[in-house]
The first five atom37 places (N, CA, C, CB, O) and aatype in JSON, in Angstrom:
{
  "aatype": [20, 20, 20, 20, 20, 20, 20, 20, 20, 20, 20, 20, 20, 20, 20, 20, 20, 20, 20, 20, 20, 20, 20, 20, 20, 20, 20, 20, 20, 20, 20, 20, 20, 20, 20, 20, 20, 20, 20, 20, 20, 20, 20, 20, 20, 20, 20, 20, 20, 20, 20, 20, 20, 20, 20, 20, 20, 20, 20, 20, 20, 20, 20, 20, 20, 20, 20, 20, 20, 20, 20, 20, 20, 20, 20, 20, 20, 20, 20, 20, 20, 20, 20, 20, 20, 20, 20, 20, 20, 20, 20, 20, 20, 20, 20, 20, 20, 20, 20, 20, 20, 20, 20, 20, 20, 20, 20, 20, 20, 20, 20, 20, 20, 20, 20, 20, 20, 20, 20, 20, 20, 20, 20, 20, 20],
  "atom_mask": [
    [1, 1, 1, 1, 1],
    [1, 1, 1, 1, 1],
    [1, 1, 1, 1, 1],
    [1, 1, 1, 1, 1],
    [1, 1, 1, 1, 1],
    [1, 1, 1, 1, 1],
    [1, 1, 1, 1, 1],
    [1, 1, 1, 1, 1],
    [1, 1, 1, 1, 1],
    [1, 1, 1, 1, 1],
    [1, 1, 1, 1, 1],
    [1, 1, 1, 1, 1],
    [1, 1, 1, 1, 1],
    [1, 1, 1, 1, 1],
    [1, 1, 1, 1, 1],
    [1, 1, 1, 1, 1],
    [1, 1, 1, 1, 1],
    [1, 1, 1, 1, 1],
    [1, 1, 1, 1, 1],
    [1, 1, 1, 1, 1],
    [1, 1, 1, 1, 1],
    [1, 1, 1, 1, 1],
    [1, 1, 1, 1, 1],
    [1, 1, 1, 1, 1],
    [1, 1, 1, 1, 1],
    [1, 1, 1, 1, 1],
    [1, 1, 1, 1, 1],
    [1, 1, 1, 1, 1],
    [1, 1, 1, 1, 1],
    [1, 1, 1, 1, 1],
    [1, 1, 1, 1, 1],
    [1, 1, 1, 1, 1],
    [1, 1, 1, 1, 1],
    [1, 1, 1, 1, 1],
    [1, 1, 1, 1, 1],
    [1, 1, 1, 1, 1],
    [1, 1, 1, 1, 1],
    [1, 1, 1, 1, 1],
    [1, 1, 1, 1, 1],
    [1, 1, 1, 1, 1],
    [1, 1, 1, 1, 1],
    [1, 1, 1, 1, 1],
    [1, 1, 1, 1, 1],
    [1, 1, 1, 1, 1],
    [1, 1, 1, 1, 1],
    [1, 1, 1, 1, 1],
    [1, 1, 1, 1, 1],
    [1, 1, 1, 1, 1],
    [1, 1, 1, 1, 1],
    [1, 1, 1, 1, 1],
    [1, 1, 1, 1, 1],
    [1, 1, 1, 1, 1],
    [1, 1, 1, 1, 1],
    [1, 1, 1, 1, 1],
    [1, 1, 1, 1, 1],
    [1, 1, 1, 1, 1],
    [1, 1, 1, 1, 1],
    [1, 1, 1, 1, 1],
    [1, 1, 1, 1, 1],
    [1, 1, 1, 1, 1],
    [1, 1, 1, 1, 1],
    [1, 1, 1, 1, 1],
    [1, 1, 1, 1, 1],
    [1, 1, 1, 1, 1],
    [1, 1, 1, 1, 1],
    [1, 1, 1, 1, 1],
    [1, 1, 1, 1, 1],
    [1, 1, 1, 1, 1],
    [1, 1, 1, 1, 1],
    [1, 1, 1, 1, 1],
    [1, 1, 1, 1, 1],
    [1, 1, 1, 1, 1],
    [1, 1, 1, 1, 1],
    [1, 1, 1, 1, 1],
    [1, 1, 1, 1, 1],
    [1, 1, 1, 1, 1],
    [1, 1, 1, 1, 1],
    [1, 1, 1, 1, 1],
    [1, 1, 1, 1, 1],
    [1, 1, 1, 1, 1],
    [1, 1, 1, 1, 1],
    [1, 1, 1, 1, 1],
    [1, 1, 1, 1, 1],
    [1, 1, 1, 1, 1],
    [1, 1, 1, 1, 1],
    [1, 1, 1, 1, 1],
    [1, 1, 1, 1, 1],
    [1, 1, 1, 1, 1],
    [1, 1, 1, 1, 1],
    [1, 1, 1, 1, 1],
    [1, 1, 1, 1, 1],
    [1, 1, 1, 1, 1],
    [1, 1, 1, 1, 1],
    [1, 1, 1, 1, 1],
    [1, 1, 1, 1, 1],
    [1, 1, 1, 1, 1],
    [1, 1, 1, 1, 1],
    [1, 1, 1, 1, 1],
    [1, 1, 1, 1, 1],
    [1, 1, 1, 1, 1],
    [1, 1, 1, 1, 1],
    [1, 1, 1, 1, 1],
    [1, 1, 1, 1, 1],
    [1, 1, 1, 1, 1],
    [1, 1, 1, 1, 1],
    [1, 1, 1, 1, 1],
    [1, 1, 1, 1, 1],
    [1, 1, 1, 1, 1],
    [1, 1, 1, 1, 1],
    [1, 1, 1, 1, 1],
    [1, 1, 1, 1, 1],
    [1, 1, 1, 1, 1],
    [1, 1, 1, 1, 1],
    [1, 1, 1, 1, 1],
    [1, 1, 1, 1, 1],
    [1, 1, 1, 1, 1],
    [1, 1, 1, 1, 1],
    [1, 1, 1, 1, 1],
    [1, 1, 1, 1, 1],
    [1, 1, 1, 1, 1],
    [1, 1, 1, 1, 1],
    [1, 1, 1, 1, 1],
    [1, 1, 1, 1, 1],
    [1, 1, 1, 1, 1],
    [1, 1, 1, 1, 1]
  ],
  "atom_positions": [
    [[-19.56, 9.86, 16.79], [-20.47, 10.06, 15.78], [-20.18, 9.54, 14.64], [-20.71, 11.23, 15.58], [-19.05, 9.57, 14.15]],
    [[-21.22, 9.0, 14.09], [-21.32, 7.99, 12.68], [-21.03, 9.08, 11.47], [-23.14, 7.13, 12.42], [-21.62, 10.14, 11.3]],
    [[-20.17, 8.62, 10.82], [-19.57, 9.5, 9.53], [-19.57, 9.0, 8.49], [-18.32, 9.91, 9.53], [-20.16, 7.94, 8.69]],
    [[-19.24, 9.04, 7.24], [-19.49, 8.36, 5.99], [-18.14, 7.53, 5.86], [-19.81, 9.42, 4.7], [-18.13, 6.45, 5.28]],
    [[-16.96, 8.12, 6.44], [-15.43, 7.6, 6.54], [-15.83, 6.32, 7.46], [-14.12, 8.85, 7.37], [-15.64, 5.21, 6.97]],
    [[-16.46, 6.42, 8.95], [-16.35, 5.39, 9.6], [-17.39, 4.03, 9.02], [-16.59, 5.91, 11.0], [-17.2, 2.89, 9.44]],
    [[-18.41, 4.33, 8.07], [-19.31, 3.51, 7.74], [-18.4, 2.73, 6.87], [-20.57, 4.11, 7.17], [-18.16, 1.55, 7.14]],
    [[-17.77, 3.45, 5.65], [-17.18, 3.0, 4.81], [-16.01, 1.9, 5.22], [-16.83, 4.06, 4.19], [-15.65, 0.98, 4.49]],
    [[-15.53, 2.17, 6.44], [-14.25, 1.32, 7.1], [-14.91, -0.11, 7.56], [-13.49, 2.21, 8.61], [-14.37, -1.21, 7.46]],
    [[-16.23, 0.19, 8.11], [-17.05, -0.91, 8.54], [-17.26, -1.77, 7.58], [-18.23, -0.55, 9.02], [-16.91, -2.95, 7.68]],
    [[-18.01, -1.12, 6.25], [-18.31, -2.01, 5.08], [-17.15, -2.99, 4.58], [-18.7, -1.11, 3.92], [-17.28, -4.09, 4.04]],
    [[-16.03, -2.32, 4.9], [-14.94, -2.8, 3.9], [-14.57, -4.0, 5.04], [-13.49, -1.48, 3.37], [-14.37, -5.07, 4.47]],
    [[-14.46, -4.09, 6.26], [-14.11, -5.05, 7.17], [-15.37, -6.13, 7.34], [-13.71, -4.31, 8.52], [-15.32, -7.2, 7.95]],
    [[-16.66, -5.51, 6.56], [-17.8, -6.93, 6.73], [-17.26, -7.53, 5.65], [-19.69, -6.75, 6.56], [-17.1, -8.74, 5.85]],
    [[-16.82, -7.07, 4.3], [-16.45, -8.04, 2.96], [-15.23, -9.11, 3.38], [-15.82, -6.97, 1.51], [-14.96, -10.11, 2.7]],
    [[-14.5, -8.73, 4.65], [-13.66, -9.72, 4.84], [-13.97, -10.8, 5.55], [-12.73, -9.33, 5.27], [-13.2, -11.76, 5.64]],
    [[-15.26, -10.74, 6.2], [-16.06, -11.99, 7.05], [-16.38, -13.11, 5.95], [-17.7, -11.43, 7.85], [-16.52, -13.1, 4.72]],
    [[-16.43, -14.06, 6.92], [-16.69, -15.43, 6.21], [-18.26, -15.51, 4.98], [-16.93, -16.63, 7.72], [-18.31, -15.97, 3.84]],
    [[-19.37, -14.85, 5.84], [-20.62, -14.87, 5.4], [-20.37, -13.41, 5.0], [-21.85, -15.31, 6.42], [-20.68, -12.68, 5.94]],
    [[-20.02, -12.86, 4.19], [-20.17, -11.43, 3.99], [-21.26, -11.06, 3.59], [-19.39, -10.9, 3.23], [-21.61, -10.01, 4.13]],
    [[-22.17, -11.58, 2.63], [-22.82, -11.13, 2.0], [-24.26, -10.85, 3.02], [-22.77, -11.94, 0.8], [-25.12, -10.02, 2.72]],
    [[-24.31, -11.65, 4.19], [-25.32, -11.68, 4.88], [-24.83, -10.4, 5.87], [-25.63, -13.16, 5.47], [-25.64, -9.59, 6.3]],
    [[-23.63, -10.35, 6.12], [-23.41, -9.16, 7.03], [-23.6, -7.75, 6.48], [-22.05, -9.22, 7.53], [-23.81, -6.75, 7.17]],
    [[-23.47, -7.81, 4.83], [-23.73, -6.65, 4.31], [-25.38, -6.27, 4.1], [-22.97, -6.66, 3.06], [-25.82, -5.15, 3.82]],
    [[-26.02, -7.27, 4.27], [-27.41, -7.0, 4.19], [-27.94, -6.69, 5.44], [-28.13, -8.03, 3.64], [-29.11, -6.38, 5.64]],
    [[-26.95, -6.8, 6.38], [-27.7, -6.47, 7.84], [-27.24, -4.91, 8.0], [-27.08, -7.6, 9.37], [-27.97, -4.04, 8.48]],
    [[-26.06, -4.71, 7.58], [-25.31, -3.44, 7.2], [-26.64, -2.28, 6.77], [-24.11, -3.83, 5.73], [-27.19, -1.38, 7.4]],
    [[-26.77, -2.77, 5.58], [-27.73, -1.81, 4.43], [-29.12, -1.82, 5.3], [-28.0, -2.67, 2.53], [-29.96, -0.98, 4.98]],
    [[-29.37, -2.57, 6.2], [-30.36, -2.72, 6.9], [-30.61, -1.66, 8.1], [-30.26, -3.98, 7.27], [-31.61, -1.01, 8.39]],
    [[-29.49, -1.74, 8.61], [-28.84, -0.8, 9.98], [-28.87, 0.51, 9.02], [-26.89, -1.31, 10.75], [-29.85, 1.17, 9.36]],
    [[-28.37, 0.96, 8.26], [-28.22, 2.09, 7.31], [-29.76, 2.82, 7.28], [-27.68, 1.48, 5.7], [-30.03, 3.92, 7.75]],
    [[-30.64, 1.94, 6.63], [-31.92, 2.19, 6.3], [-32.99, 2.4, 7.59], [-32.29, 1.05, 5.41], [-34.03, 3.04, 7.46]],
    [[-32.6, 1.78, 8.78], [-33.16, 2.08, 9.69], [-32.69, 3.22, 10.49], [-33.28, 1.12, 10.23], [-33.52, 3.94, 11.03]],
    [[-31.26, 3.48, 10.63], [-30.8, 4.72, 11.22], [-31.29, 5.57, 10.19], [-29.25, 4.87, 11.53], [-30.61, 6.56, 10.43]],
    [[-32.03, 5.9, 9.15], [-31.75, 7.02, 8.0], [-30.55, 7.72, 7.63], [-32.48, 8.04, 8.22], [-30.32, 8.93, 7.54]],
    [[-29.54, 6.3, 7.37], [-28.11, 6.87, 7.07], [-27.9, 6.73, 5.63], [-26.9, 6.1, 7.85], [-26.79, 6.99, 5.17]],
    [[-28.92, 6.34, 4.84], [-28.39, 5.94, 3.25], [-28.11, 7.19, 2.79], [-29.5, 5.15, 2.16], [-27.37, 7.12, 1.81]],
    [[-28.49, 8.61, 3.17], [-28.09, 9.71, 2.03], [-26.36, 9.77, 2.29], [-29.01, 11.53, 2.33], [-25.76, 10.6, 1.6]],
    [[-25.6, 8.99, 3.15], [-24.41, 8.96, 3.6], [-23.87, 7.9, 2.33], [-24.33, 8.48, 5.28], [-22.64, 7.93, 2.27]],
    [[-24.39, 7.12, 1.45], [-23.76, 6.09, 0.69], [-23.05, 6.64, -0.46], [-24.71, 5.1, 0.25], [-22.18, 5.99, -1.04]],
    [[-23.43, 7.91, -0.85], [-22.28, 7.94, -2.04], [-21.03, 8.85, -1.47], [-22.95, 8.72, -3.6], [-20.22, 9.26, -2.3]],
    [[-20.87, 9.13, -0.22], [-20.04, 9.64, 0.09], [-19.15, 8.5, 0.64], [-20.41, 10.64, 0.79], [-17.94, 8.43, 0.39]],
    [[-19.89, 7.54, 1.49], [-19.36, 6.24, 1.77], [-18.46, 5.53, 0.51], [-20.62, 5.36, 2.15], [-17.34, 5.05, 0.63]],
    [[-19.15, 5.6, -0.54], [-18.42, 4.82, -1.79], [-17.22, 5.87, -2.26], [-19.63, 4.49, -3.24], [-16.2, 5.38, -2.74]],
    [[-17.29, 6.8, -2.18], [-15.93, 7.88, -2.5], [-14.92, 7.3, -1.57], [-16.18, 9.74, -2.1], [-13.83, 6.93, -2.01]],
    [[-15.27, 7.18, -0.15], [-14.36, 6.82, 0.81], [-13.67, 5.07, 0.62], [-15.23, 7.08, 2.24], [-12.57, 4.64, 0.96]],
    [[-14.7, 4.43, 0.01], [-14.42, 2.71, -0.5], [-13.32, 3.3, -1.26], [-15.8, 1.62, -1.58], [-12.17, 3.1, -0.87]],
    [[-13.58, 4.04, -2.34], [-12.92, 3.75, -3.67], [-11.38, 4.32, -3.28], [-13.76, 4.62, -5.11], [-10.42, 3.67, -3.68]],
    [[-11.22, 5.29, -2.67], [-10.1, 6.11, -2.11], [-9.38, 4.86, -1.44], [-10.57, 7.45, -1.01], [-8.31, 4.4, -1.84]],
    [[-10.05, 4.41, -0.46], [-8.98, 3.21, 0.43], [-8.73, 2.14, -0.38], [-9.63, 2.48, 1.86], [-7.75, 1.44, -0.13]],
    [[-9.62, 1.83, -1.51], [-8.96, 0.81, -2.27], [-8.03, 0.93, -3.01], [-9.58, 0.29, -2.9], [-7.34, -0.01, -3.41]],
    [[-7.87, 2.36, -3.36], [-6.85, 2.82, -4.25], [-5.42, 2.89, -3.0], [-7.41, 4.53, -5.09], [-4.28, 2.43, -3.05]],
    [[-5.87, 3.37, -2.36], [-4.6, 3.26, -1.25], [-3.9, 1.92, -1.03], [-5.1, 3.63, 0.21], [-2.71, 1.66, -0.84]],
    [[-4.95, 1.19, -1.12], [-4.25, -0.5, -0.59], [-3.64, -0.9, -1.82], [-5.51, -1.94, -0.07], [-2.62, -1.58, -1.83]],
    [[-4.23, -0.49, -2.88], [-3.8, -1.05, -4.0], [-2.01, -0.75, -4.4], [-4.85, -0.45, -5.09], [-1.11, -1.47, -4.83]],
    [[-2.11, 0.85, -3.94], [-0.75, 1.23, -3.96], [0.26, 0.59, -3.02], [-0.72, 2.55, -3.76], [1.45, 0.44, -3.3]],
    [[-0.23, 0.27, -2.01], [0.74, -0.41, -0.97], [1.12, -1.76, -1.23], [0.16, -0.45, 0.37], [2.1, -2.39, -0.83]],
    [[0.09, -2.12, -2.03], [0.45, -3.4, -2.63], [1.39, -3.89, -3.89], [-0.62, -3.79, -2.9], [1.5, -5.03, -4.34]],
    [[1.9, -2.93, -4.22], [2.8, -2.67, -5.17], [3.93, -2.29, -4.83], [2.44, -1.93, -5.91], [4.03, -1.26, -4.16]],
    [[5.17, -3.08, -5.25], [6.52, -3.08, -5.02], [6.99, -1.91, -5.94], [7.18, -4.49, -5.31], [6.91, -2.07, -7.16]],
    [[7.57, -0.54, -5.34], [7.99, 0.42, -6.28], [9.52, 0.43, -6.13], [7.31, 1.83, -6.05], [10.06, 0.69, -5.05]],
    [[10.16, 0.15, -7.2], [11.54, 0.16, -7.08], [12.29, 1.09, -7.87], [11.99, -1.03, -7.34], [12.0, 0.99, -9.06]],
    [[13.41, 2.21, -7.57], [13.73, 3.32, -8.32], [15.26, 3.09, -8.12], [13.06, 4.79, -7.84], [15.88, 2.92, -7.07]],
    [[15.67, 3.14, -9.38], [17.11, 3.16, -9.56], [17.67, 3.85, -10.63], [17.55, 1.96, -9.67], [16.85, 4.53, -11.24]],
    [[18.75, 3.91, -11.04], [19.36, 4.94, -11.8], [19.48, 4.41, -13.14], [20.69, 5.38, -11.25], [19.59, 5.25, -14.03]],
    [[19.48, 2.97, -13.54], [19.35, 2.18, -14.79], [18.18, 1.66, -14.69], [20.35, 1.15, -15.05], [17.48, 1.91, -13.7]],
    [[17.79, 0.93, -15.59], [17.07, -0.28, -15.99], [17.46, -1.47, -15.35], [17.19, -0.51, -17.34], [18.61, -1.91, -15.42]],
    [[16.43, -2.07, -14.64], [16.83, -3.29, -13.83], [16.83, -4.77, -14.53], [15.86, -3.36, -12.63], [15.83, -4.9, -15.25]],
    [[17.38, -5.51, -14.53], [17.36, -6.78, -15.21], [16.25, -7.74, -14.39], [18.94, -7.43, -15.22], [15.78, -7.34, -13.32]],
    [[15.91, -8.85, -14.9], [14.49, -9.28, -14.58], [15.37, -10.07, -13.29], [13.39, -10.33, -15.96], [14.77, -9.79, -12.25]],
    [[16.36, -10.79, -13.04], [17.02, -11.17, -12.14], [17.47, -10.38, -10.55], [17.93, -11.43, -12.88], [17.51, -10.89, -9.43]],
    [[17.75, -9.16, -10.92], [17.46, -7.77, -10.37], [16.19, -7.83, -9.13], [16.97, -6.75, -11.78], [16.13, -8.07, -7.92]],
    [[15.17, -7.45, -10.29], [14.04, -7.14, -9.68], [13.52, -8.49, -9.08], [13.09, -6.45, -10.64], [12.56, -8.3, -8.34]],
    [[13.84, -9.66, -9.18], [13.35, -10.84, -8.19], [14.13, -10.95, -7.06], [13.37, -12.22, -8.81], [13.74, -11.55, -6.06]],
    [[15.47, -10.28, -7.16], [16.59, -10.29, -5.79], [15.74, -9.24, -4.95], [18.54, -9.64, -6.14], [15.55, -9.34, -3.74]],
    [[15.31, -8.34, -5.64], [14.85, -7.2, -4.62], [13.48, -7.58, -4.1], [14.76, -5.67, -5.33], [13.17, -7.24, -2.96]],
    [[12.58, -8.32, -4.94], [11.39, -9.01, -4.41], [11.76, -9.78, -3.09], [10.81, -10.01, -5.5], [10.95, -9.66, -2.17]],
    [[12.75, -10.47, -2.91], [12.94, -11.31, -2.16], [13.19, -10.65, -0.97], [13.78, -12.12, -2.57], [12.56, -10.86, 0.07]],
    [[14.47, -9.53, -1.12], [14.83, -8.48, 0.06], [13.42, -7.96, 0.64], [15.8, -7.07, -0.55], [13.25, -7.99, 1.85]],
    [[12.64, -7.61, -0.01], [11.61, -6.98, 0.48], [10.25, -7.42, 0.77], [11.53, -6.17, -0.15], [9.29, -6.74, 1.15]],
    [[10.34, -9.07, 0.45], [9.54, -10.2, 1.11], [8.18, -9.63, 0.09], [9.37, -10.16, 3.19], [7.05, -9.47, 0.57]],
    [[8.44, -9.41, -1.08], [6.95, -8.83, -2.23], [7.09, -9.85, -3.18], [7.04, -7.03, -3.21], [6.98, -9.48, -4.35]],
    [[7.3, -11.09, -2.98], [7.37, -12.23, -3.92], [6.24, -12.41, -4.9], [7.46, -13.44, -3.17], [6.4, -12.92, -6.01]],
    [[4.87, -11.89, -4.33], [3.91, -11.98, -5.4], [3.42, -10.65, -5.78], [2.79, -12.84, -5.03], [2.58, -10.54, -6.67]],
    [[3.86, -9.72, -5.21], [3.28, -8.16, -5.65], [3.79, -7.82, -6.85], [3.67, -6.92, -4.67], [4.8, -8.29, -7.37]],
    [[2.71, -6.58, -7.48], [3.19, -6.15, -9.03], [4.49, -5.32, -8.5], [1.86, -5.03, -10.11], [4.82, -5.08, -7.33]],
    [[5.15, -4.92, -9.81], [6.23, -4.04, -9.68], [6.0, -2.97, -10.63], [7.53, -4.69, -9.89], [5.54, -3.12, -11.76]],
    [[6.36, -1.87, -10.09], [6.7, -0.53, -11.14], [7.96, -0.09, -10.75], [5.65, 0.83, -11.05], [8.4, 0.36, -9.69]],
    [[8.46, -0.31, -11.89], [10.0, 0.51, -11.7], [9.98, 1.74, -12.18], [11.25, -0.12, -12.45], [9.17, 2.17, -13.01]],
    [[11.08, 2.47, -11.56], [10.84, 4.0, -11.89], [12.64, 4.17, -12.07], [9.86, 5.16, -10.35], [13.43, 3.59, -11.33]],
    [[13.02, 5.02, -13.14], [14.25, 5.48, -13.09], [14.33, 6.73, -12.72], [14.85, 5.33, -14.14], [13.52, 7.55, -13.15]],
    [[15.67, 7.17, -11.55], [15.81, 8.2, -10.81], [17.18, 8.54, -10.67], [15.21, 8.01, -9.66], [17.95, 7.85, -10.0]],
    [[17.56, 9.69, -11.35], [18.99, 9.7, -11.64], [19.5, 10.23, -10.08], [19.44, 10.81, -13.1], [20.71, 10.29, -9.86]],
    [[18.55, 10.61, -9.02], [19.1, 10.73, -7.91], [19.45, 9.45, -7.37], [18.36, 11.45, -7.13], [20.28, 9.49, -6.46]],
    [[19.0, 8.32, -7.71], [20.1, 7.06, -6.94], [21.29, 6.8, -7.63], [19.47, 5.52, -6.83], [21.42, 6.51, -8.82]],
    [[22.15, 6.93, -6.74], [23.49, 6.8, -7.14], [23.83, 5.17, -6.51], [24.5, 8.18, -6.45], [23.9, 4.9, -5.31]],
    [[24.05, 4.09, -7.75], [24.31, 3.09, -7.22], [22.93, 2.34, -6.32], [25.5, 3.5, -6.49], [22.22, 2.93, -5.51]],
    [[22.81, 1.08, -6.68], [21.75, 0.11, -6.05], [20.4, 0.35, -6.21], [21.87, 0.02, -4.69], [19.96, 0.3, -7.36]],
    [[19.47, 0.66, -5.1], [17.85, 0.78, -5.49], [17.23, 1.31, -4.41], [17.07, -0.61, -5.84], [17.74, 1.04, -3.32]],
    [[16.44, 1.88, -4.42], [15.52, 2.43, -3.44], [13.96, 1.7, -3.93], [15.57, 4.3, -3.53], [13.68, 1.52, -5.11]],
    [[13.12, 1.36, -2.88], [12.22, 0.4, -2.97], [11.08, 0.59, -1.9], [12.91, -0.88, -2.85], [11.24, 0.69, -0.68]],
    [[10.11, 0.63, -2.46], [8.97, 0.92, -1.34], [7.95, -0.24, -1.53], [8.14, 2.5, -1.54], [7.62, -0.66, -2.64]],
    [[7.47, -0.76, -0.27], [6.72, -1.71, -0.45], [5.64, -2.02, 1.11], [7.78, -2.87, -0.93], [6.1, -2.29, 2.22]],
    [[4.5, -1.9, 0.83], [3.32, -1.84, 2.02], [3.63, -0.93, 3.36], [3.07, -3.43, 2.6], [3.47, -1.26, 4.54]],
    [[4.22, 0.53, 2.73], [4.61, 1.57, 3.43], [6.22, 1.22, 4.0], [3.47, 1.83, 4.58], [6.59, 1.82, 5.01]],
    [[6.86, 0.57, 3.56], [8.18, 0.36, 3.87], [9.21, 0.75, 3.16], [8.34, -0.7, 4.02], [9.24, 0.25, 2.04]],
    [[10.16, 1.53, 3.44], [10.96, 2.03, 2.26], [12.5, 0.99, 2.84], [11.13, 4.21, 2.21], [12.89, 0.89, 4.0]],
    [[12.98, 0.49, 1.84], [14.04, -0.05, 1.56], [15.04, 0.51, 0.55], [13.69, -1.13, 1.29], [14.76, 0.65, -0.64]],
    [[16.36, 0.85, 1.18], [17.28, 1.95, 0.54], [18.25, 1.18, 0.53], [17.58, 3.35, 1.21], [18.79, 0.86, 1.58]],
    [[18.62, 0.77, -0.54], [19.77, -0.34, -0.78], [20.77, 0.48, -1.97], [19.0, -2.06, -1.47], [21.43, -0.12, -2.82]],
    [[20.72, 2.14, -1.8], [21.64, 2.64, -2.53], [22.87, 2.97, -1.86], [21.16, 3.64, -3.11], [22.98, 2.86, -0.64]],
    [[23.88, 3.39, -2.66], [25.26, 3.38, -2.48], [25.11, 4.6, -1.51], [26.27, 3.5, -3.88], [25.35, 4.28, -0.35]],
    [[24.76, 5.92, -1.7], [24.45, 6.62, -0.73], [23.94, 6.31, 0.34], [23.92, 7.28, -1.03], [24.42, 7.0, 1.24]],
    [[23.17, 5.56, 0.7], [22.65, 5.06, 1.99], [23.44, 4.35, 2.78], [21.65, 4.32, 1.84], [23.4, 4.36, 4.01]],
    [[24.55, 3.43, 1.76], [25.36, 2.51, 2.5], [26.34, 3.36, 3.06], [25.96, 1.38, 1.69], [26.78, 3.08, 4.18]],
    [[26.77, 4.45, 2.38], [27.91, 5.39, 2.81], [27.91, 6.18, 3.9], [28.15, 6.21, 1.94], [28.88, 6.66, 4.49]],
    [[26.52, 6.31, 4.17], [25.73, 7.37, 5.49], [25.97, 6.27, 6.57], [23.65, 7.87, 5.3], [26.45, 6.67, 7.63]],
    [[25.71, 5.02, 6.42], [25.61, 4.28, 7.32], [27.0, 3.62, 7.91], [24.7, 3.44, 6.87], [27.08, 3.08, 9.02]],
    [[28.18, 3.76, 6.9], [29.4, 3.33, 7.14], [29.97, 4.61, 7.95], [30.17, 2.9, 5.8], [30.69, 4.38, 8.92]],
    [[29.66, 6.02, 7.55], [30.41, 7.01, 8.13], [29.67, 6.78, 9.58], [30.31, 8.59, 7.34], [30.38, 6.8, 10.58]],
    [[28.28, 6.57, 9.72], [27.78, 6.74, 11.26], [28.45, 5.52, 11.98], [25.97, 6.68, 11.46], [28.39, 5.44, 13.2]],
    [[29.05, 4.63, 11.25], [29.45, 3.4, 12.05], [30.84, 3.73, 12.84], [29.63, 2.06, 11.01], [31.1, 3.5, 14.03]],
    [[31.82, 4.45, 11.68], [33.15, 4.9, 11.8], [33.25, 6.21, 12.9], [33.65, 5.29, 10.29], [34.2, 6.63, 13.55]],
    [[31.9, 6.62, 12.81], [32.15, 8.32, 13.81], [32.09, 7.65, 15.19], [30.57, 9.88, 13.66], [32.87, 8.12, 16.02]],
    [[31.39, 6.75, 15.54], [30.82, 6.15, 16.96], [32.02, 5.47, 17.63], [29.53, 4.96, 16.76], [31.89, 4.93, 18.73]]
  ]
}
């Protein structure tokens, strides 16, 4: 069944094509022919949400107990392969030593607590 969410995903995928304008014109013609133009407002809401989620995924979020220097942030960007990403830093008292970072849905835990947990696991084997 065709719904506004599916149509939103389709529209976004068409925007990535080489001749995007041609494909979007054909897509709009299809919506008109199939009497689906009533779903355009809902499609726009889905597209806005998807773009917002994509933007969040493309941002490197770094949490640490203290403010990080530019050199430390650069090193974390290298570790996470986020060299061109926007960076948002967060002060988090729960992070004891090191950092915790999230980028493109991956969590990079370079905290002391995580290191100790891994060491304990290794020693217990």
